[in-house]
KOLGU-419469 format. One record per atom (N, C-alpha, C): x, y, z. Coordinates in steps of 0.1 Angstrom, whole numbers, plus 2048, in hexadecimal, padded with zeros to 3 digits. Example, Ala and Ser with C-alpha at 12.3 -4.5 7.8 and 13.67 -1.06 7.14 Angstrom:
8847C784E/87B7D384E/8847DF84E/8807EA847/8897F5847/88180084F/
REM end
This chain:
B2C5A084F/B345AC84B/B435AA84E/B4B5AF845/B5A5AF847/B5D5B5854/B665AE85C/B6A5B4869/B705C1868/B795C385F/B805D085D/B765DB85A/B6C5D8852/B625E284E/B595E585B/B565DB862/B4E5DC86F/B565E6879/B635E387A/B6B5EB883/B6B5FA87E/B6C5FC871/B6D60A86C/B6061186E/B5460986C/B4760F86E/B4561387D/B4960A886/B4860C894/B50618898/B5C619893/B64625897/B5E632892/B58631886/B5163D880/B45641889/B3D63788D/B3163A896/B366408A3/B4063A8A9/B4563F8B6/B4A64E8B4/B526508A9/B5765E8A7/B4B6688A5/B4166389D/B3666C89B/B2F66F8A8/B2D6658B0/B266678BD/B2E6718C6/B3B66F8C6/B436788CE/B426868C9/B426888BC/B416958B6/B3469B8BA/B296948B9/B1C6998BD/B1B69D8CB/B216948D4/B216978E2/B296A48E5/B346A58DE/B3C6B28DF/B346BE8DB/B2D6BD8D0/B256C88CC/B1A6CB8D6/B146C18DB/B096C38E5/B0E6C98F1/B1A6C48F6/B206CA902/B246D8900/B296DC8F4/B2D6E98F2/B226F38F3/B156EF8F0/B0A6F88F2/B026F58FE/B076ED907/B006EA913/AFF6F691C/AF76F5926/AF470192F/B01704936/B06711935/B1271593C/B1071594B/B1A712953/B19712961/B1671F967/B0F71F972/B0C72B97A/B1372A987/B1D732989/B27731994/B2473C99F/B247389AB/B237419B6/B2F73F9BF/B3674A9C2/B4174A9CC/B3C7529D8/B3C74C9E3/B397549F0/B467589F5/B497659F4/B5676B9F8/B53775A03/B59772A0F/B5877CA1A/B67780A1D/B6978DA1C/B77792A20/B77799A2D/B83798A34/B8379BA42/B8E7A6A45/B897B0A4C/B927BBA51/B927B9A60/B9E7BDA66/B9F7BCA75/B987C8A7B/B987D4A75/B937E0A7B/B8C7E8A71/B837F1A77/B7B7FAA6E/B7C809A74/B86811A6F/B8881EA75/B7D828A72/B74825A69/B6A82FA65/B5E830A6F/B5D826A78/B52826A82/B57820A8F/B57828A99/B5C823AA6/B53818AAC/B47817AA8/B3E80CAAD/B427FFAA7/B497FFA9C/B4D7F2A96/B5A7EEA9B/B5A7E7AA6/B667E2AAD/B6C7D6AA6/B787D2AAA/B7E7C6AA5/B757BAAA9/B6F7BAAB5/B667AFAB9/B5A7AEAB0/B547BAAAD/B487BAAA4/B4C7B4A96/B587B8A91/B5C7B2A84/B5E7A3A85/B6579FA90/B67790A91/B5A788A92/B5178DA9A/B44786A9B/B3C786A8E/B3E790A86/B38790A78/B3D784A71/B4A781A71/B4F775A6A/B4A768A70/B49768A7D/B4475CA84/B36759A7F/B2E763A7E/B20761A79/B2075DA6A/B28763A62/B2975EA54/B2D74FA53/B3674BA5B/B3A73DA5B/B2F735A5F/B28739A6A/B1D731A6F/B1272FA65/B0E739A5E/B02737A55/B07730A48/B14731A44/B18729A39/B1971AA3D/B1D717A49/B1D709A4D/B0F704A4E/B0670CA53/AF8708A55/AF3703A47/AF6709A3C/AF1705A2F/AFB6FEA27/B066F9A2E/B106F1A27/B156F8A1A/B18705A1B/B1D70DA10/B2C70FA11/B3270CA06/B4170EA05/B4371DA02/B4F722A05/B52730A02/B60733A05/B63740A03/B71745A04/B71751A0E/B7B750A18/B7D75BA21/B8B761A1D/B8B76EA1B/B98775A18/B9C77EA23/BA977DA27/BAE784A32/BB6790A2F/BB379CA34/BBC7A7A34/BC77A4A3E/BD37AAA3C/BDF7A5A43/BDD7A6A52/BD77B1A57/BD67B3A66/BCC7A8A6B/BC27A4A64/BB9799A68/BC178CA67/BC978AA5D/BD177EA5C/BD977CA68/BDF786A6E/BE8785A79/BE1784A87/BD4785A87/BCC784A93/BC8776A96/BCB772AA3/BCA764AA7/BBB75FAA6/BB1768AA8/BA3764AA8/BA075FA9A/BA3767A90/BA0763A82/BA8756A7E/BB4755A83/BBC749A80/BB573DA85/BB173DA92/BAA731A98/B9D72EA91/B95739A8E/B88737A88/B8A730A7A/B92736A72/B93732A64/B9B724A63/BA4722A6C/BAA714A6B/BA1709A6F/B9670DA76/B8C702A7A/B836FEA6F/B83706A64/B7A703A59/B7E6F7A50/B756EFA4C/B796E4A43/B7F6E9A36/B8B6E4A33/B926E9A27/B8C6E5A1A/B836DAA1A/B7D6D6A0E/B716DFA0A/B6D6E8A12/B626F1A0F/B656FFA11/B6F703A18/B72711A1B/B81714A16/B8271FA10/B8F724A0B/B93730A13/BA0731A17/BA573DA1E/BAF743A14/BAD750A11/BB6757A08/BB9765A0D/BBE76EA04/BC377BA08/BBA786A02/BB7790A0B/BB079CA07/BBB7A7A06/BBD7AC9FA/BC97B49F8/BC67C39FA/BC37C7A06/BC47D5A0B/BCF7D5A15/BD67E0A16/BE37E0A1D/BE27E9A29/BE17E3A35/BE17EAA42/BEF7EEA47/BEF7F6A51/BFC7FBA56/C057EFA5B/BFF7E5A61/C077DAA66/C107D3A5B/C0A7D1A4F/C117CBA44/C1B7D5A3E/C177E1A3C/C207EBA35/C2D7EDA3E/C2B7EEA4B/C377F0A53/C407E3A54/C397D7A54/C417CBA55/C497C9A48/C447CFA3D/C4C7CEA30/C577D9A30/C597E1A3B/C637EAA3B/C607F8A35/C537FAA33/C4F807A2C/C48810A36/C4781DA32/C41827A3B/C32827A39/C2B827A44/C1C828A44/C18836A42/C10839A38/C0B847A35/BFC848A38/BF683EA3E/BE883FA3F/BE3847A4B/BD684AA4B/BD0852A56/BCC849A62/BCA83CA5F/BC6832A69/BCE826A66/BCE81CA6F/BD580FA6D/BD1808A61/BC580AA5C/BC1806A4F/BBA812A48/BBF816A3C/BBA822A35/BB681DA27/BAA820A23/BA581BA16/BA8824A0A/BB082EA0C/BB4837A01/BBD82F9F8/BBC8329EB/BC382A9E0/BD282B9E1/BD78369E6/BE68389E7/BEC8339F4/BE482D9FC/BE9828A09/BE5819A0B/BD8816A09/BD3809A0D/BD37FFA02/BD88029F6/BD87F99EA/BE67F99E4/BE97EF9DD/BF67ED9D7/BF97F89CD/BEF7FF9C8/BF280A9BE/BF98159C5/BF98169D2/C008219D9/C0F81F9DB/C148149D6/C228109D8/C2A80D9CB/C3780E9CB/C3F80B9BF/C3E7FC9BD/C417F89B0/C417E99AD/C4A7E19B7/C567E69BB/C5F7DF9C4/C587DE9D2/C527E99D6/C4B7E99E3/C3F7DF9E3/C387DE9D8/C2D7D59D7/C327C79D9/C3D7C39D3/C437B69D5/C477B39E4/C4C7BE9EA/C507BC9F9/C437B9A01/C397C09FE/C2C7BFA05/C267B1A03/C277AC9F7/C2279F9F3/C2A7949FA/C377959FA/C3F78BA01/C3C78AA0F/C3B795A16/C37795A25/C2A78EA27/C20792A1F/C1378BA21/C1377DA1F/C19779A13/C1976BA0F/C21762A1A/C2C767A1E/C3475FA27/C2D75DA35/C26768A3A/C1F767A46/C1375EA45/C0C75FA39/C00757A37/C05748A37/C10745A31/C14737A30/C18732A3E/C1E73BA46/C23737A53/C17734A5C/C0B739A59/BFF737A61/BF772BA5C/BF572BA4F/BEC720A49/BF4715A42/C01716A40/C0870BA3B/C0970BA2B/C03715A25/C03716A16/C01724A12/C04728A06/C01735A00/BF37369FC/BED7429FD/BDF7439F9/BDE7419EA/BD373B9E5/BD07399D7/BC87449D1/BC174B9D9/BB87569D5/BBC7639DC/BBE76E9D4/BC177B9D9/BB87859D2/BB078C9DA/BA67959D4/BA77A39DB/BA17AD9D4/BA17BA9DA/B977C29D1/B947CF9D5/B8D7D79CC/B947D99BF/BA27DA9C0/BAA7DA9B4/BB87D79B8/BBF7CF9AF/BCD7CB9B1/BD47CF9A4/BDF7D69A5/BE77D9999/BEC7CD992/BEF7CE985/BF47C297D/C017BD982/C0A7C6986/C187C298A/C167B9996/C0E7BD9A0/C0C7B59AC/C067A79A9/BFC7A89A0/BF479C99D/BFE792996/C0679798D/C0F78E985/C1A78998F/C1E791998/C2978C9A2/C237819AB/C167839AF/C107799B7/C0E76B9AF/C0C76D9A3/C0A76199A/C1875A998/C22761994/C2F75B991/C3675699D/C3575D9A8/C3D7589B4/C3574F9BD/C287529BF/C2074B9C9/C157429C2/C147439B5/C0B73A9AE/BFC73B9B2/BF77489B3/BE97499B6/BE17459AB/BD57419AE/BCC73A9A4/BC174499F/BBC74D9A8/BB17559A4/BB27629AC/BAB76D9A6/BAA77A9AC/B9C77F9AA/B9978A9B0/B8C7909AE/B8D79F9B1/B857A79AA/B867B69AC/B777BB9AC/B767C89AF/B6A7CE9B1/B617CE9A4/B547CF9A6/B4B7D199A/B4F7DE993/B497E0988/B4B7ED981/B447F8989/B4A80398C/B4480E993/B4C81B990/B45826992/B4B83398F/B4B83B99C/B5783D9A1/B598469AC/B558419BA/B4F8369BB/B4B8309C8/B5782E9D1/B578339DD/B628319E6/B6F8379E1/B6F83F9D6/B7B8449D0/B8183B9C6/B7A8309C3/B808269B9/B778269AD/B7D8289A1/B76827995/B7C81C98D/B73812989/B77807980/B6C808976/B6F80C96A/B6480F960/B6780A952/B5E80394D/B5F7FE93F/B657F093D/B677E9948/B6E7DC947/B657D0944/B6B7C4945/B637B8943/B597B894E/B4C7B994B/B417BD954/B3F7B395F/B3F7A695C/B3C79C966/B4478F963/B4278496A/B49778968/B5877A96B/B61777962/B6F778965/B7777A958/B8377F959/B8C78294D/B9A780951/BA377E947/BB177E949/BB678C946/BBD792950/BC17A094E/BCE7A1946/BD07AD940/BDC7B1939/BE87B2943/BF47AE93F/C007AF947/C037BE94B/BFD7C7944/C007D5948/BF47DD94C/BE97D694F/BDD7DD953/BD37D2959/BD37D1966/BCB7C796C/BBC7C896A/BB77D4966/BA97D6963/BA57D2954/BAF7D294C/BAD7D093D/BAE7C1939/BA47BB934/BA57AE92E/BB07AD923/BB87A3923/BC27A1919/BBB79A90D/BC179D901/BBB7968F5/BC37898F1/BCF7888F6/BD777D8F2/BDE7778FF/BDF7698FE/BE476290A/BF276790E/BFA76B904/C08770907/C0877D90F/BFE78490E/BFD791915/BF5791921/BF0786926/BE7785931/BEE77F93D/BE9783949/BED77D956/BE3771957/BE8765958/BDF759958/BD8757965/BD376196B/BCB761978/BBE767975/BB3760975/BA6766972/BA276F97D/B9D77B979/B98785982/B89785982/B8278198D/B7478098D/B6E78E992/B6379298D/B5D79E991/B5479C99D/B557A59A7/B4F7A39B3/B417AA9B4/B3A7A79BE/B2E7AE9C4/B217AC9BE/B207A79B2/B137A49AC/B0B7B09A8/B107B899F/B097C499A/AFB7C1995/AF17CA998/AE47C9992/AE77CC983/AE47C397A/AE77C596C/ADF7CF965/AD47D396B/ACB7DD965/ACE7EB96B/ACE7EC978/ACE7FA97E/ADB7FF983/AE57F6986/AF27FB98B/AF9805982/AF8802975/AFF80A96B/AFC81996C/AEF81C96D/AEA82A96D/AE983097B/AEB828985/AE882D993/AF1838997/AEB84399B/AF284F99F/AF7858994/AF0856988/AF485E97D/AF386D980/AFD87497D/AFD88397F/B0288798D/B0687D995/B0A8819A3/B198809A5/B2187C99B/B2F87B99C/B3486E9A1/B2C8669A7/B308589AA/B2384F9AB/B258439A8/B1A83A9A8/B158359B6/B088329B7/B0382B9C2/B0681C9C0/B008149C9/B038069C9/AF67FE9C9/AF47F59BF/AE97EC9BF/AF07DE9BC/AF27D69C6/AFA7CA9C4/AF47BF9CD/AFA7B39CC/AF67A79D4/AFB7A99E2/B037B29E5/B087B49F3/AFD7B49FD/AFD7ABA07/AF17AAA10/AEE7B6A18/AF77BFA19/AF57CBA21/AEB7D5A1B/AE87D4A0E/AE07DEA08/AD17DBA08/AC97E5A0C/ABB7E3A0D/AB47E0A00/AB97E89F5/AB47E49E8/AC07DE9E1/ABF7D19DF/ACA7C99DA/ACB7BC9E2/AD77B99E7/AD97AC9EE/AD27AA9FB/ACC7B5A01/AC47B4A0D/AB57B3A0B/AB17B39FF/AA37B39FB/A9F7A69F5/A9679F9FB/A927919F6/A8D7919E8/A8579B9E4/A8079B9D6/A8B79D9CC/A947A69CF/A9F7A99C6/AA879D9C5/AAB7979D0/AB478B9D1/AAF7809C8/AA277D9CA/A9C7729C3/A9C7759B4/A987829B0/A997869A2/AA778499C/AB17899A4/ABF78899F/AC377A99C/AC07719A6/AC57639A4/ABC75C999/AB0760997/AA875A98C/AAE75E97E/AB276A97D/AB876E970/AC676996E/ACE767979/ADB761979/ADA753974/AD074B979/ACE73D976/AC773B969/ABC742966/AB373E95C/AB574694E/ABA75294E/ABC759942/AC875493A/AC875792D/AD2752924/AE0758928/AEA74F928/AF875492B/B0274C923/B0D753920/B1874C919/B23748922/B2B73E91F/B3773B927/B34735935/B3073E93E/B2B73B94B/B25748951/B1D74695B/B18751962/B1D751970/B1E75D976/B2675D983/B2076898C/B21766999/B1F7719A2/B2776E9AF/B2C7789B5/B337779C2/B2977C9CD/B267739D6/B1E7769E2/B277789EE/B2277C9F9/B2A77FA05/B2C78DA08/B33791A12/B3479FA17/B417A1A1F/B477ACA1E/B527B0A27/B4D7B2A35/B557AEA3F/B507AFA4D/B4F7BDA52/B547C7A4B/B537D5A4F/B457DAA51/B3C7D3A49/B2E7D8A4A/B277D3A56/B2C7C9A5D/B277C3A6A/B1B7B9A67/B1A7B0A70/B0F7A6A6F/B027ACA71/B007B6A79/AF37BCA7B/AEE7C1A6E/AF77C7A66/AF27CEA5A/AF07C4A4E/AF87B9A4F/AF77AFA43/AEF7A3A46/AEB7A0A52/AE5794A56/AD8791A4E/AD079BA4C/AC3799A45/AC6794A37/ACF79AA30/AD3796A22/AD9788A22/AE2785A2B/AE8778A2C/ADD76DA2E/AD4770A36/AC9766A3A/ABF764A2E/ABF76EA25/AB776DA19/ABF765A0F/ACB768A0D/AD3762A02/AD8754A04/ADD751A10/AE4744A12/ADA738A10/ACE738A15/AC572DA12/AC172CA04/AC07379FD/ABD7379EF/AC87319E7/AD47369EA/AE07309E3/AE17219E5/ADF71D9F1/ADF70E9F5/AD57079ED/AC870C9EC/ABE7059E4/AC17049D5/AC670F9D0/ACA70F9C1/AD57059BF/ADF7049C9/AE96FA9C8/AE36EC9C8/ADA6E99D1/AD46DC9D3/ACC6D89C7/AC76E29C0/ABF6E09B3/AC86DF9A7/AD56DF9A9/ADF6DF99F/ADE6EA994/AD96F6999/AD8701990/AE470A991/AEC70999C/AF871199E/B037089A4/B1070D9A2/B1B7079A9/B207119B3/B2070C9BF/B267159CA/B337109CE/B3E7189CC/B4B7139CD/B5471F9D2/B6071B9D5/B6A7259DA/B7072D9CE/B757389D0/B7C7409C6/B877389BF/B8F7319C7/B9A7299C1/B9471F9B8/B897189BC/B8370D9B3/B7F7139A6/B7871F9A7/B7472699A/B7F72A992/B8A72F998/B96733991/B9C727989/B9D71B990/BA370F98A/B9A70B97E/B8D70B980/B84707975/B86711969/B8671E96C/B87728961/B94725959/B9F723960/BAC721959/BAC714951/BA570A956/BA46FE94E/B9B700942/B91708943/B87709939/B8A71392E/B9171E932/B94729928/BA372C928/BA872C91C/BB673091A/BB873F919/BAD746914/BAC754914/B9F758919/B9D76591C/B9076A921/B84766918/B7A75F91D/B6F75B915/B65766912/B5C763909/B5076B907/B45767911/B3F770918/B3576D922/B2A777921/B1E774927/B1377D926/B0B77C933/B04786936/AFA786942/AEE78D93D/AE378693C/AD778D936/ACB78D940/AC279693E/AB6798946/AAA79893D/AA278E93D/A9678E934/A8A79393C/A8A792949/A7F797952/A8579E95E/A817AB95F/A867B396A/A7E7B1976/A827B8981/A7A7B898D/A6C7BC98B/A637B9995/A557BC994/A537CB992/A4B7CE988/A487DC985/A517E397A/A5A7DB975/A637E196B/A637D795F/A647DE953/A647D6947/A727D7940/A7C7DC947/A897DD941/A8F7D093E/A977CF933/A9E7C392F/AAD7C792C/AB67BE92E/AC47C292B/ACC7B6928/AD87B8922/AE27AE920/AEF7B4921/AF87AE928/B077B1929/B0E7A7921/B177AB918/B1F7A2911/B2E7A6913/B3779C916/B4579F917/B4D79590F/B58799909/B62790903/B6F796906/B7A790902/B87796904/B8A7A38FB/B807A68F2/B827B18E9/B797BD8ED/B6E7BB8F3/B657C68F6/B5A7C28FF/B537CB905/B467C990C/B3B7D2907/B2F7CD908/B247D6904/B187D390D/B0F7DD90F/B037DB916/AF77E190E/AED7D990D/AE17DE906/AD57DE910/ACD7E990F/AC27EB919/AB67EE911/AAB7E7914/A9E7EA90E/A957F1919/A917FD915/A8980591F/A7E80C917/A7280B91C/A66811916/A6480D907/A68800905/A667FB8F7/A707FF8ED/A7B8068F2/A868098E8/A938048ED/A9D8048E4/AAA7FE8E7/AB48098E8/ABC8088F3/AC88118F5/AD48098F7/ADD8098EE/AEA8038F0/AF280D8F9/AF280A906/AF781490F/B06813912/B0D80990D/B1B807910/B227FF906/B2D804901/B377FB8F9/B458008FD/B4D7F8903/B5B7FB906/B647F1900/B6F7F68FA/B797EE8F3/B847EA8FC/B897DD8FB/B947D9903/BA17D88FB/BAC7DD901/BB97DD8FA/BC47DB904/BCA7CF902/BD57CB90C/BE17D490C/BE27DD902/BED7E6901/BEB7F3909/BDF7F590E/BDB801916/BE07FF924/BEB806928/BF1803935/BE980B940/BE980594C/BE480C958/BEE81695C/BEA822961/BF382C966/BFA828972/BF681E979/BFC81A986/C0680E985/C0980A979/C117FE978/C2080197C/C2580C979/C3380F97D/C3481A987/C2A823988/C2B82E992/C1F82D99C/C228309A8/C1782F9B2/C0D83B9B0/C018389B4/BF78439B3/BFA84D9BE/BF885A9BB/BFB8649C4/BEF86B9CA/BE38669C5/BD686B9CA/BCF8619D3/BC58649DA/BBE85B9E2/BB38539DB/BB28559CD/BA984E9C5/BB08469BA/BAA83C9B5/BAF8359A9/BA583499E/BAA834992/BA0833987/BA682897D/B9D81F979/BA181596F/B96816963/B9B817957/B9281894C/B9580F941/B8C80C937/B8F80792A/B8B811920/B8A80E913/B89818909/B7A819904/B74825906/B66827903/B628298F4/B578238F0/B518268E4/B4382B8E6/B3C8258F0/B2F82A8F5/B2F829904/B2C83490A/B2C835919/B2083B91E/B16833922/B09838926/B0983E934/B1483D93B/B14843949/B1C850949/B29850945/B3185C945/B2D86693B/B27862930/B2386B926/B1486F927/B0E86C933/B0086F935/AFE87A940/AF3880940/AED88894B/ADF88294E/ADA885959/ACD87F95D/AC2880952/AC288B94B/AB788D941/ABC88B933/AC9887931/ACF885924/AD7878925/AD186D922/AD7860923/ADE85C916/AEB85A917/AF385790B/AF1849907/AF38468FA/AF38398F5/AF08388E6/AF182C8E1/AEE82A8D3/ADF8268D2/AD882D8CA/AC982B8C9/AC68278BA/ABD81D8B9/AB98188AC/AAD8208A7/AAF82689B/AA482F895/AA282B887/A97830882/A9382F874/A8B83B86F/A8B83D862/A8284785C/A75840859/A6B845861/A5D840860/A5484B85D/A4D84B852/A4485584E/A4B86384C/A58862847/A6086E845/A66874851/A6586D85D/A6B873869/A74868870/A7E86D877/A8686587F/A7F86088B/A7E85388D/A7884E899/A8084289F/A7F8418AC/A858368B3/A7D8298B0/A8581F8AC/A7E8128AA/A7980D8B8/A6C8088B8/A668038C4/A637F48C2/A637EC8CD/A617DE8CB/A5C7D88D8/A5B7CA8D7/A577C28E2/A627BD8EB/A617B18EF/A6C7AC8F8/A777A58F0/A837A88F3/A8E7A18EC/A907938F0/A9578B8E7/A9777D8EA/AA677A8E9/AAC7748F4/ABB7728F4/ABD7638F2/AC575F8E8/AC87518E6/AD774F8E3/ADD7458E8/AEB7428E5/AEC73D8D6/AF57438CF/AF673F8C1/B037388BD/B0B7378C8/B187308C6/B207308D3/B2C72A8D2/B347298DE/B377378E4/B397418DB/B3D74E8E0/B347598DA/B277568D8/B1F7608D2/B1075E8D7/B0976A8D8/AFC7698DC/AF37728D2/AE776D8D0/ADE7748C6/AD377A8CD/ACF7868C9/AC478E8CE/ABA7908C3/AAE78C8C5/AA378F8BB/A997988C2/A967A38BC/A8D7AD8C2/A827B08B8/A757AC8BB/A6A7AF8B1/A667BE8B2/A647C48A7/A617D28A6/A527D48A6/A4E7E08AA/A3F7E48AB/A3B7EF8A2/A447F98A1/A3F805898/A4280388A/A4A7F8886/A4B7F3879/A4B7E4879/A477DD86E/A477CF86E/A557CA86C/A597C1875/A677BB874/A6D7B8881/A7A7B4881/A817B188D/A8F7B788C/A957BA897/AA37BD898/AAB7B189C/AB57AE895/ABE7A2898/ACC7A789C/AD07A48A8/ADD7A88AD/AE679C8B0/AF279B8AB/AFB7908AE/B077968B6/B097918C2/B157958C9/B1F7898CA/B2B78B8C4/B357818C4/B427868C9/B4C77E8C9/B587818D0/B5F78F8CB/B5F7918BE/B6579D8B8/B5B7A68B1/B4F7A18AF/B457A98A6/B387AB8AE/B327B68A9/B257BA8AE/B1D7BE8A1/B137B689E/B0B7B7891/AFD7BA894/AF87C488D/AE97C888E/AE37C7880/AD77C187F/AD07C0873/AC17C2876/ABB7CA86D/AAC7CC86E/AA57C5863/A9D7BB866/A977B385C/A887B785B/A857BC84F/A777C184C/A737BC83E/A657BB83C/A607B782F/A647C1824/A647CE828/A677D981E/A737E0823/A7B7E681A/A877ED81F/A847F9828/A8C7FA832/A8B80583C/A9880C83E/A9781A83E/AA3822841/AA5823850/AAE81A855/AB181A863/AC081D866/AC3820873/AD1824876/AD2824885/ADE82588A/AE1826898/AE783489A/AE183C8A4/AE78498A7/AEC8488B5/AF884E8B7/AFF8508C4/AFC85E8C9/AF585F8D4/AF286C8DB/AF886C8E9/AFD8788ED/B038798FA/AFD886900/B0088890D/AFC895914/B058A090E/B018AC910/B098B790B/B158BA914/B208BD90D/B2C8C2915/B358B791A/B328AA917/B3A89F91C/B4689D913/B51899919/B5E897911/B5D88990A/B5F8898FD/B5E87D8F5/B6B87A8EF/B6E86D8EC/B7B8698E7/B7D86A8D8/B7386E8D1/B7386D8C3/B7B8788BC/B838748B2/B8B87D8AA/B8687D89C/B9087B893/B8D87B884/B8386F881/B79872879/B6F868875/B6F866866/B7085A862/B6E856854/B6184E853/B5E849847/B52842846/B5383484C/B5F82F84D/B61821852/B68820860/B6E82B865/B7482B872/B74838878/B76838885/B7884488D/B84843896/B8D84D895/B9984D89D/B958538AB/B9A84C8B5/B968508C3/BA38518CC/BA18588D7/BAC8598E1/BA685A8EF/BAB8528F8/BA6852906/BB185090F/BB3859919/BBD857923/BCB85591C/BCD85C911/BDA85B90A/BDB850901/BD1847900/BD283B8F8/BCA83D8EA/BD183C8DF/BCA83D8D2/BC482F8CF/BB88308C9/BB18238C4/BA78278B9/BA381D8B2/B9A81F8A7/B8E8178A8/B8281D8A5/B768158A4/B73813895/B71806891/B6E803883/B617FD881/B5A801877/B4D7FB873/B507F3867/B4E7E6868/B517DD85D/B467DD852/B397DD857/B2E7DE84D/B267EA851/B247F3848/B1D80084B/B2780B84A/B2381784F/B2C82384E/B2882D859/B3283585D/B30840866/B2D84D85E/B25855865/B22863860/B1F86C86B/B1E879869/B1B883873/B0D88886F/B02885877/AF5889873/AF2897877/AE889D872/AE48AB874/ADA8AC880/AD78A1886/ACC8A1891/AD28A489F/ADF8A68A0/AE58A98AD/AEC89C8B3/AEA8918AD/AF18858B1/B008868AF/B088808B7/B178808B6/B1B8788AA/B1686D8A8/B1986489D/B0D85D897/B0E85988B/B03850885/B0A84487F/B04838881/B0982C87A/AFE828870/B02827863/AF9824859/AFB816854/AF180E851/AF380084D/AF87FF83F/AFE7F483C/B017F082E/AFA7E282B/AF27E2821/AEA7D681E/AE37D182B/ADE7DB832/AD57D983D/ADC7D484A/AEA7D684A/AF17D0856/AFB7DB85B/AFC7DD868/B077E486E/B0F7DB876/B1C7DA873/B247D187B/B317D887F/B347D788C/B417DC892/B4A7D0893/B577D3891/B617C9894/B6B7CF89E/B6B7C98AA/B737CE8B5/B807C68B7/
REM end
């Protein structure tokens, strides 16, 4: 064979192999990442029995059990704990290759006064949003507070923290920390409504996102408008039950991986189920959970859950089923892997013992959605739209109330628009035997259909056929496949008397307004109509397809 021909063929074979390997790797199993994050307060004014020594010994025990199982993790210091010599000595003794020390961004009296500002709190640490968080201060004051913390942290540890987390941090503060101190990662609270006076509702449900420069809770759609610091969602929400928990009570309850909770992170059956679904069920991009606990709950309250979780996490790590790493490490990986917020999903194909509920959460930089299968029927219980131009109310002006609220733009809200006996959502119906009926089916199957898309196939029972749903970065597509034509549709129902964002409706779009922000919901395939059965909206298919473009 001619040498030049041989070289050309060899080059072609190598290129083809590399291409195939690239394709294989692009559909390889996404990583499952666990961050063990424990954050530290010096004092707990809400309970006289929780002394500074009780809080300190809680952290000592957390360190001990993590060392026992050779687990890496992150400890985040509130400023008053940062300045305490006991915590300094304890955390300086930890090996830097497996433990990260960072900042917990709640603002105690010691920090506020050192920054030259007046303390307005009821106690030396006050959890109200207008006192204990950066939202309670002007942008200039926020920078003063950050400078004091960062400089004192560096004087103690010799470097600036790479991770700064809190229940919520405003975008101005987050961007200032990034630009001046080059932080790598942040984290905020799970989605919740009213809990502890903090509402974060409708956001990127799990994993992590790049926030908008004018709204730290809102994922940005474009790199130019984002703060390049990934914000990881904390606490490990129950993907099935957390959403509806406390419905009708004005604020949600808590079902999370936090080890203090008897049903949740302190229950062995729940913990094993949660990690099984985290590891085994289909997911896009990567799957993620934050383990660990704030020391305010004390070791006595959290020890059972810790002793359940830590050996399990260590075993899954040793079996190469999860990556256990610091928040900084995850942040660096995220920034290398994703230039903009990725599409991710968290699915549950088998619920805890005694329940047949199934669910999937899907997030992208454009929208999030949640689908729930209950009693053989499907309820799309949540769709929220993301818009980087929607500003937070707290970016330029301090909050004047003791609560904070962060929202995105609702299209379907199965919590706020519901009452205990009237659950809101999109429901799949058809005309069967001349009557409207909910479509009923078996178990849905979740499969990755691309780098940024997941496919759901749901076999039907009361008619022959399947429902095929494709969730991708900008689109949500539903198709009912049957041997014979079927008159099917999606109806949106809500509880009576709830405030809805919908305004003028055409066949192809609905004009909406929420918190002063106008936005439009468009249906690319299909049409909107107002049915006579009491539903708020109906979505009708075109050529057997309903497709939204967000």
